[in-house]
C-alpha positions as CSV (number, residue, x, y, z in Angstrom):
1,X,-6.7,-10.0,38.0
2,X,-10.2,-11.6,38.1
3,X,-12.8,-10.1,35.6
4,X,-15.7,-7.7,36.2
5,X,-18.8,-8.4,35.0
6,X,-20.8,-5.6,32.6
7,X,-23.2,-4.0,35.1
8,X,-23.4,-1.3,38.0
9,X,-19.8,-0.5,38.4
10,X,-20.0,1.1,41.5
11,X,-17.5,3.5,43.1
12,X,-14.3,3.3,40.7
13,X,-10.6,4.0,41.8
14,X,-9.1,7.2,39.7
15,X,-7.0,5.7,37.5
16,X,-3.6,6.9,38.0
17,X,-1.8,9.5,35.7
18,X,1.8,9.4,35.8
19,X,4.1,11.8,35.2
20,X,7.2,11.5,32.9
21,X,9.7,10.1,35.9
22,X,6.8,7.4,36.3
23,X,5.8,8.6,40.1
24,X,1.8,8.6,40.9
25,X,0.6,12.2,40.1
26,X,-3.2,11.3,41.6
27,X,-4.5,10.3,44.7
28,X,-7.9,8.8,45.2
29,X,-10.6,10.9,46.4
30,X,-13.7,9.8,47.3
31,X,-16.5,12.4,47.0
32,X,-19.6,10.3,47.1
33,X,-20.1,10.7,51.0
34,X,-20.9,14.1,50.9
35,X,-24.1,13.6,48.4
36,X,-26.4,14.1,51.6
37,X,-25.0,17.1,52.9
38,X,-25.1,19.0,49.1
39,X,-28.4,17.8,48.4
40,X,-29.9,19.1,51.7
41,X,-28.9,23.0,51.3
42,X,-31.3,26.0,51.7
43,X,-32.0,28.0,48.7
44,X,-31.0,31.6,49.2
45,X,-33.2,34.5,48.8
46,X,-30.7,36.4,45.8
47,X,-31.2,33.3,43.3
48,X,-35.1,32.2,44.1
49,X,-36.2,34.1,41.0
50,X,-33.7,32.1,38.9
51,X,-34.6,30.5,36.6
52,X,-37.0,32.5,34.8
53,X,-36.4,31.1,31.1
54,X,-34.8,27.4,29.8
55,X,-31.4,26.9,29.8
56,X,-29.4,25.5,27.4
57,X,-26.5,22.6,27.8
58,X,-24.0,23.0,25.5
59,X,-22.7,19.8,24.8
60,X,-18.9,19.7,23.4
61,X,-19.3,16.7,21.2
62,X,-21.2,14.8,18.8
63,X,-24.2,13.3,19.5
64,X,-24.4,9.8,20.3
65,X,-20.9,9.5,22.1
66,X,-20.1,9.1,25.6
67,X,-20.1,13.0,26.7
68,X,-23.4,13.2,24.9
69,X,-25.1,10.5,26.5
70,X,-24.1,11.5,30.2
71,X,-24.8,15.2,30.0
72,X,-28.2,14.5,28.5
73,X,-29.3,11.8,30.8
74,X,-28.1,14.0,33.6
75,X,-29.7,17.1,32.0
76,X,-33.1,15.1,32.3
77,X,-32.7,14.1,35.8
78,X,-31.6,17.6,37.1
79,X,-34.8,18.8,35.1
80,X,-37.1,16.0,36.8
81,X,-35.3,17.1,40.3
82,X,-35.8,21.0,39.9
83,X,-38.6,21.4,37.4
84,X,-35.9,23.5,35.1
85,X,-36.7,23.2,31.4
86,X,-32.9,22.5,30.0
87,X,-32.3,22.1,26.6
88,X,-29.4,20.3,24.8
89,X,-27.6,20.9,22.2
90,X,-24.4,19.8,20.6
91,X,-21.7,22.0,19.2
92,X,-18.7,19.6,18.2
93,X,-15.4,20.7,17.2
94,X,-11.8,21.5,17.9
95,X,-11.6,19.1,20.8
96,X,-14.2,21.0,22.8
97,X,-12.9,24.5,21.7
98,X,-15.7,25.6,19.7
99,X,-18.3,24.8,22.5
100,X,-16.0,26.4,25.0
101,X,-15.8,29.6,23.2
102,X,-19.5,29.7,22.4
103,X,-20.6,29.3,26.4
104,X,-17.8,31.7,27.1
105,X,-19.2,34.3,25.5
106,X,-22.5,34.1,26.6
107,X,-23.5,36.4,29.1
108,X,-22.4,34.4,32.4
109,X,-26.3,34.4,34.1
110,X,-26.7,31.1,34.6
111,X,-28.5,30.3,31.1
112,X,-26.0,28.7,29.5
113,X,-23.9,25.3,30.7
114,X,-21.3,23.6,29.2
115,X,-21.1,19.9,28.6
116,X,-17.6,18.8,28.4
117,X,-15.4,15.5,28.8
118,X,-12.3,15.3,31.4
119,X,-12.4,18.9,32.5
120,X,-12.5,20.4,29.2
121,X,-8.5,19.7,29.2
122,X,-8.1,19.5,25.4
123,X,-9.6,22.8,24.4
124,X,-6.6,24.7,25.8
125,X,-3.9,22.3,24.7
126,X,-5.1,22.1,21.3
127,X,-5.8,25.9,21.0
128,X,-9.3,26.3,21.1
129,X,-9.6,28.5,24.0
130,X,-7.3,30.5,26.3
131,X,-9.2,30.6,29.8
132,X,-7.6,28.3,32.4
133,X,-9.9,26.0,34.4
134,X,-9.1,27.1,37.5
135,X,-9.5,31.1,37.2
136,X,-12.4,31.4,34.4
137,X,-14.4,28.1,34.7
138,X,-16.1,25.7,37.4
139,X,-16.6,22.2,36.6
140,X,-18.1,19.5,38.2
141,X,-17.3,15.7,37.6
142,X,-20.5,13.0,37.8
143,X,-18.7,9.8,35.8
144,X,-15.3,8.2,34.5
145,X,-15.1,6.2,31.6
146,X,-12.4,3.6,30.2
147,X,-11.3,3.4,26.2
148,X,-11.5,0.5,24.3
149,X,-10.0,-1.0,21.0
150,X,-12.4,-3.5,18.8
151,X,-12.5,-4.9,15.5
152,X,-15.1,-6.6,13.3
153,X,-15.1,-10.4,13.8
154,X,-14.1,-10.1,10.1
155,X,-10.9,-8.9,11.0
156,X,-7.4,-10.1,10.2
157,X,-6.5,-9.0,13.5
158,X,-7.7,-11.2,16.1
159,X,-6.1,-10.0,19.3
160,X,-4.1,-7.3,20.6
161,X,-0.9,-8.8,20.1
162,X,-1.6,-9.1,16.3
163,X,-2.3,-5.5,15.9
164,X,1.0,-4.9,17.2
165,X,2.6,-7.1,15.0
166,X,0.9,-5.7,11.8
167,X,1.9,-1.9,13.1
168,X,5.7,-3.2,13.5
169,X,5.6,-4.7,10.1
170,X,3.8,-1.7,8.6
171,X,4.4,1.8,10.7
172,X,1.6,4.0,10.6
173,X,-0.6,1.9,7.9
174,X,-3.1,0.5,10.4
175,X,-5.7,3.2,10.7
176,X,-7.7,4.0,14.1
177,X,-10.9,6.0,14.6
178,X,-10.9,8.4,17.4
179,X,-13.4,10.8,18.7
180,X,-11.6,13.5,17.4
181,X,-7.8,14.7,16.7
182,X,-6.2,15.7,20.1
183,X,-9.1,14.0,22.1
184,X,-9.4,12.1,24.7
185,X,-9.6,8.7,22.6
186,X,-6.8,10.4,20.4
187,X,-4.8,10.6,23.2
188,X,-5.0,7.2,24.9
189,X,-4.4,5.4,21.7
190,X,-1.6,7.6,21.1
191,X,-0.1,6.5,24.6
192,X,-0.8,3.1,24.2
193,X,0.9,2.8,20.7
194,X,4.2,4.7,22.2
195,X,4.5,2.3,25.2
196,X,3.7,-0.9,22.4
197,X,6.4,1.0,20.1
198,X,4.0,1.1,17.0
199,X,2.8,3.7,14.8
200,X,-0.9,3.9,14.2
201,X,-3.1,6.3,11.7
202,X,-5.4,7.9,13.6
203,X,-8.6,8.9,12.1
204,X,-10.8,11.7,13.4
205,X,-14.6,11.4,14.0
206,X,-17.0,14.0,15.8
207,X,-17.7,11.7,18.7
208,X,-16.9,8.4,20.3
209,X,-20.0,6.8,19.3
210,X,-19.0,7.8,15.4
211,X,-15.7,6.2,16.0
212,X,-17.1,3.2,16.7
213,X,-19.7,3.2,13.8
214,X,-16.5,3.9,11.7
215,X,-14.9,0.3,12.8
216,X,-18.2,-1.2,12.4
217,X,-18.3,-0.2,8.6
218,X,-15.4,-1.3,8.3
219,X,-13.9,2.3,7.5
220,X,-11.1,1.6,9.9
221,X,-9.1,-1.0,10.9
222,X,-9.5,-0.7,14.7
223,X,-12.5,1.4,16.4
224,X,-11.3,3.4,18.8
225,X,-13.5,4.7,21.9
226,X,-14.7,3.8,25.3
227,X,-16.1,0.9,26.5
228,X,-19.5,2.3,27.0
229,X,-19.7,3.0,22.9
230,X,-18.5,-0.7,22.0
231,X,-20.0,-2.9,24.9
232,X,-23.5,-3.5,23.2
233,X,-21.7,-4.1,19.6
234,X,-19.2,-6.3,21.6
235,X,-22.2,-8.2,23.6
236,X,-24.1,-8.6,20.2
237,X,-20.5,-10.2,18.6
238,X,-20.7,-7.4,15.5
239,X,-17.5,-6.1,17.1
240,X,-14.3,-8.0,18.8
241,X,-12.7,-6.3,21.5
242,X,-9.0,-6.2,21.7
243,X,-8.2,-4.3,24.7
244,X,-9.7,-1.9,27.4
245,X,-8.1,0.4,29.9
246,X,-10.2,-0.5,33.0
247,X,-7.8,-2.4,35.5
248,X,-9.9,-5.6,35.3
249,X,-11.3,-7.7,32.2
250,X,-14.7,-7.0,31.4
251,X,-17.4,-9.8,30.7
252,X,-20.5,-9.1,28.6
253,X,-24.3,-10.3,29.6
254,X,-23.5,-12.6,26.6
255,X,-20.2,-13.8,28.0
256,X,-17.9,-11.9,25.6
257,X,-14.4,-10.8,26.9
258,X,-13.3,-7.2,26.7
259,X,-9.6,-7.8,28.1
260,X,-8.1,-5.4,30.3
261,X,-4.8,-3.7,28.8
262,X,-2.9,-3.8,31.9
263,X,-2.4,-8.0,31.2
264,X,-1.5,-7.7,27.6
265,X,1.2,-4.5,27.9
266,X,3.9,-4.6,30.3
267,X,4.4,-1.5,32.1
268,X,1.2,0.4,30.8
269,X,-0.3,1.5,33.7
270,X,2.6,3.9,34.4
271,X,2.0,5.9,31.2
272,X,-1.7,5.9,30.9
273,X,-3.3,9.5,31.0
274,X,-6.6,9.5,33.1
275,X,-9.0,7.9,31.5
276,X,-12.4,10.1,30.3
277,X,-14.6,12.0,32.8
278,X,-17.5,13.5,32.5
279,X,-18.7,17.2,33.8
280,X,-20.8,20.1,33.9
281,X,-19.0,23.3,33.6
282,X,-20.2,26.7,34.7
283,X,-18.8,30.1,34.1
284,X,-17.1,30.7,37.4
285,X,-18.0,34.4,37.6
286,X,-21.9,33.1,37.4
287,X,-23.6,34.3,41.0
288,X,-22.5,32.0,43.3
289,X,-26.5,31.5,44.9
290,X,-27.1,30.3,41.4
291,X,-24.0,27.9,41.5
292,X,-24.9,26.8,44.5
293,X,-28.5,25.5,43.2
294,X,-26.9,24.1,40.2
295,X,-24.6,22.2,42.1
296,X,-27.0,20.8,44.5
297,X,-29.7,19.8,41.5
298,X,-26.3,18.2,40.0
299,X,-25.7,15.7,42.6
300,X,-29.5,15.3,43.2
301,X,-29.3,13.8,39.5
302,X,-26.1,11.8,40.2
303,X,-27.7,10.0,42.6
304,X,-31.0,9.6,41.0
305,X,-32.3,6.2,39.8
306,X,-32.5,6.9,36.3
307,X,-29.0,8.4,35.9
308,X,-27.5,5.1,37.6
309,X,-29.6,2.9,35.5
310,X,-28.0,4.9,32.7
311,X,-24.4,4.6,33.9
312,X,-25.3,1.1,35.0
313,X,-26.4,0.0,31.0
314,X,-23.3,1.9,30.1
315,X,-20.9,0.1,31.8
316,X,-19.5,4.2,33.1
317,X,-18.4,4.3,36.5
318,X,-20.0,7.0,39.3
319,X,-17.2,9.3,40.5
320,X,-18.7,12.7,41.9
321,X,-16.1,15.3,42.3
322,X,-16.8,19.2,43.0
323,X,-15.3,22.5,44.8
324,X,-11.6,22.9,45.6
325,X,-10.8,19.0,44.6
326,X,-12.6,19.7,41.3
327,X,-10.6,22.7,40.5
328,X,-7.2,21.1,41.2
329,X,-8.0,17.9,39.3
330,X,-9.2,19.7,36.3
331,X,-5.5,21.6,36.4
332,X,-4.3,17.8,37.2
333,X,-5.5,16.7,34.4
334,X,-4.4,19.9,31.9
335,X,-0.4,19.1,33.5
336,X,-0.7,15.5,32.7
337,X,-1.8,15.8,29.2
338,X,0.1,18.5,27.7
339,X,3.0,16.7,28.8
340,X,1.7,13.6,27.0
341,X,1.3,15.6,24.0
342,X,4.7,17.5,24.2
343,X,6.3,13.7,24.6
344,X,4.0,12.2,21.7
345,X,4.6,15.2,19.2
346,X,0.5,15.3,18.7
347,X,0.6,18.1,16.1
348,X,-0.7,21.3,17.0
349,X,-0.9,20.6,20.7
350,X,0.5,23.6,23.7
351,X,3.3,23.0,26.1
352,X,2.9,23.0,29.4
353,X,4.8,26.1,30.0
354,X,3.1,27.6,27.3
355,X,-0.3,26.8,29.2
356,X,1.2,28.5,32.2
357,X,1.5,24.6,33.7
358,X,3.9,23.0,35.7
359,X,5.8,20.0,34.6
360,X,3.6,17.0,36.5
361,X,6.6,15.9,39.0
362,X,6.2,19.5,40.1
363,X,2.3,20.0,40.3
364,X,1.8,19.6,44.2
365,X,4.5,22.4,45.2
366,X,3.5,24.5,41.7
367,X,-1.0,24.2,43.4
368,X,-2.8,26.4,43.9
369,X,-1.6,29.3,41.6
370,X,-1.2,32.6,42.4
371,X,-4.8,33.4,40.3
372,X,-6.3,30.4,42.0
373,X,-9.3,31.3,44.2
374,X,-12.1,28.5,45.3
375,X,-15.7,29.4,44.8
376,X,-17.4,30.3,48.1
377,X,-19.6,27.5,48.0
378,X,-21.6,26.2,50.9
379,X,-21.1,22.6,52.3
380,X,-18.2,20.3,51.9
C-alpha cells in the first residue's frame, strides 16, 4: 500500500467500523458536495436579532488536543464569517461528560455550544450523560483524525513488533498514555492490544496533546493519541512512530515514516472502531432558525482557507456531515463503541442494552428509533 505524504489530505474515506460478527456497519458518505447549497441559505426574520451577546463554545477536552485545536480554529472562522463573538472555554472530564452536563443544563437559546469528539459517544457509554444524541443533541461533523502510537528515540522499543513481544513477556506492565479513561484513544489502543493478544496499562491524561507530552517526557512507555498530536514531534525526531491507524503510511516533511497499522497487524481493519471525528454540538430543542444560521456558518467556516490550512498542517481530514446523516452516524458510533467496550470489559462502561441501543448487526433494522425525528432544516 503506497505511503501518503503529510499535507492537505483531502476527502477521507470513512474508516469502517465492524460489528462483532465482522460485517461492515458503516458506508462511505460524501457530504462535501452540499457546501455551496448550505452556505447560500437565507436568514429568516425570526432569528435576525440573534445573537445579541457573545456565544460560549464549551470544549469537552483540555487545551492542546485534537478536539480543542479543531474547535478553536472552527470558532475563529465562524466568528470571522459572521461577525459573532464566540468565546471558547475548556471543561474536560468524564470522557466529555462534564461539558455535556454543563451545556445540557444551560438554556437552549443558542448561546452555549458543545465542542465534542466522535459525536460525544463516550459521555453516555461512560455514564457521564443520559441524553441520547438523536433525541437531545444535534451534531455537525467537521473533520476526522487517525490514532497513533509513538516512543522516545531512546526507548528500548524500536517497532510495533517490539512492543508486542515485550507486552507478551510482561502482561499489563507496558504503559501507554491516553486522552482519558474511556475516550477515543483509550478505545483504539484497547482494540489494537486485544487484536495483538497483549495487555497494556492505560494512563489517562486530560487531552491527546497531554498524552503526547507524557510520552515525550518519559512518563509512559508509549505515547498514545492522534497523528495530529504526534506528527510534529516525529518530524522533529523527538518521537519515533510505531503505528498509526490510517490506511497507508504517512511520510512527514522531513521524511520520517509513520507506518500504517494495517501493514503490521493482520486483520486489524475488521476490528477497529471509527477514527476520531470532531463535532459542534447543539441542543436539539434550540429554535430551528438559530440552528440553521449556525449550520450555514459552520459549513462556511469548514470551507474557509484558514480552517483548511489548520487541517492540512495537523494532518486532519475534512469530512463534513450534517442533518439526518449526522444523526444516524452519532447513533452508529455509540452502538459500535458500546459493543467494543463490553467485549473488552472496559470498567465503568454501559452496555448497548443499558443505553437502549441494538447490537451492531441489528442497527440497520433498528434505525430510526421511535423517539427520533429529524430536524426540519432547510436544504439537504
